[in-house]
C-alpha positions as CSV (number, residue, x, y, z in Angstrom):
1,X,-8.9,15.0,-182.4
2,X,-12.0,15.2,-179.1
3,X,-12.5,11.2,-178.5
4,X,-16.0,11.2,-175.7
5,X,-15.2,10.0,-172.3
6,X,-16.6,6.2,-172.3
7,X,-18.5,5.1,-170.1
8,X,-19.2,1.7,-167.9
9,X,-21.8,0.4,-170.1
10,X,-20.7,1.3,-173.4
11,X,-18.5,-1.6,-173.9
12,X,-21.5,-4.7,-174.6
13,X,-18.9,-7.0,-172.1
14,X,-18.9,-5.0,-169.1
15,X,-23.1,-5.1,-169.9
16,X,-22.4,-9.0,-169.9
17,X,-21.1,-9.4,-167.1
18,X,-23.6,-7.3,-165.8
19,X,-26.0,-9.7,-166.7
20,X,-24.2,-12.7,-165.6
21,X,-23.7,-11.2,-162.1
22,X,-27.9,-11.0,-161.7
23,X,-28.7,-14.6,-163.1
24,X,-25.7,-15.9,-161.0
25,X,-27.5,-14.5,-158.3
26,X,-30.8,-15.3,-159.4
27,X,-30.2,-18.7,-159.4
28,X,-28.0,-18.3,-156.2
29,X,-31.4,-17.2,-154.6
30,X,-33.0,-19.8,-155.9
31,X,-30.8,-22.3,-154.5
32,X,-32.2,-21.0,-151.0
33,X,-35.3,-21.7,-151.5
34,X,-35.3,-25.3,-150.9
35,X,-32.5,-24.6,-148.0
36,X,-33.1,-21.6,-145.9
37,X,-36.2,-22.3,-143.2
38,X,-39.3,-19.1,-144.1
39,X,-41.1,-18.3,-141.2
40,X,-44.6,-18.7,-143.4
41,X,-47.6,-16.2,-142.3
42,X,-49.7,-17.4,-145.0
43,X,-50.2,-20.8,-147.1
44,X,-49.7,-19.6,-149.7
45,X,-46.1,-17.7,-148.7
46,X,-44.9,-21.8,-149.3
47,X,-45.5,-22.2,-152.9
48,X,-42.3,-22.6,-154.9
49,X,-41.6,-19.5,-156.6
50,X,-44.7,-17.2,-154.6
51,X,-42.1,-14.3,-154.3
52,X,-41.0,-14.5,-157.8
53,X,-44.3,-14.3,-159.1
54,X,-45.3,-11.6,-156.5
55,X,-43.4,-9.9,-157.5
56,X,-43.7,-10.3,-161.6
57,X,-47.4,-9.1,-160.6
58,X,-46.5,-6.2,-159.2
59,X,-44.5,-4.7,-161.5
60,X,-46.8,-5.2,-164.7
61,X,-49.4,-4.4,-162.4
62,X,-47.4,-1.1,-161.7
63,X,-46.7,-0.3,-165.6
64,X,-50.0,-0.9,-166.4
65,X,-51.3,1.9,-163.5
66,X,-48.6,4.0,-165.2
67,X,-50.0,4.0,-168.6
68,X,-53.5,4.5,-167.3
69,X,-52.4,7.4,-165.7
70,X,-50.0,8.9,-168.5
71,X,-54.0,9.7,-170.1
72,X,-54.6,12.4,-167.8
73,X,-51.3,13.4,-166.6
74,X,-49.2,14.0,-170.3
75,X,-49.1,17.3,-171.7
76,X,-48.0,18.6,-175.2
77,X,-45.0,18.0,-176.1
78,X,-44.2,21.3,-176.6
79,X,-45.5,22.7,-173.6
80,X,-43.2,24.1,-172.4
81,X,-41.4,25.7,-175.4
82,X,-44.4,28.1,-174.7
83,X,-43.0,31.5,-175.5
84,X,-43.5,33.7,-173.2
85,X,-46.6,36.6,-172.8
86,X,-46.0,40.1,-172.2
87,X,-46.6,41.1,-169.1
88,X,-48.6,43.3,-170.1
89,X,-51.1,41.1,-171.9
90,X,-51.6,38.3,-169.3
91,X,-53.4,40.8,-167.0
92,X,-54.4,43.9,-168.6
93,X,-50.6,46.0,-168.0
94,X,-51.3,46.7,-163.9
95,X,-48.9,45.8,-162.0
96,X,-47.5,46.4,-158.6
97,X,-45.1,49.0,-158.4
98,X,-46.0,50.5,-161.6
């Protein structure tokens, strides 16, 4: 009986633990935003949640730009599955050393 090796995130409990850890870190950082004095360069940096909104908007812009770039960078699914041509068919059979 061959058993597949179970990876760390195959267990739903481990995924849930990681999510709880991320939620905890976000909560701690949110609370620290009220306690730690930041040296602001621009006045809007003092707004509550500025960096969270700024990061979210940045991620959304990155996704939208990537979707737009996909329109001209995308190749058909069989792009790399092409069968190789005979070298004689490529350049008329003129090869160095032949």
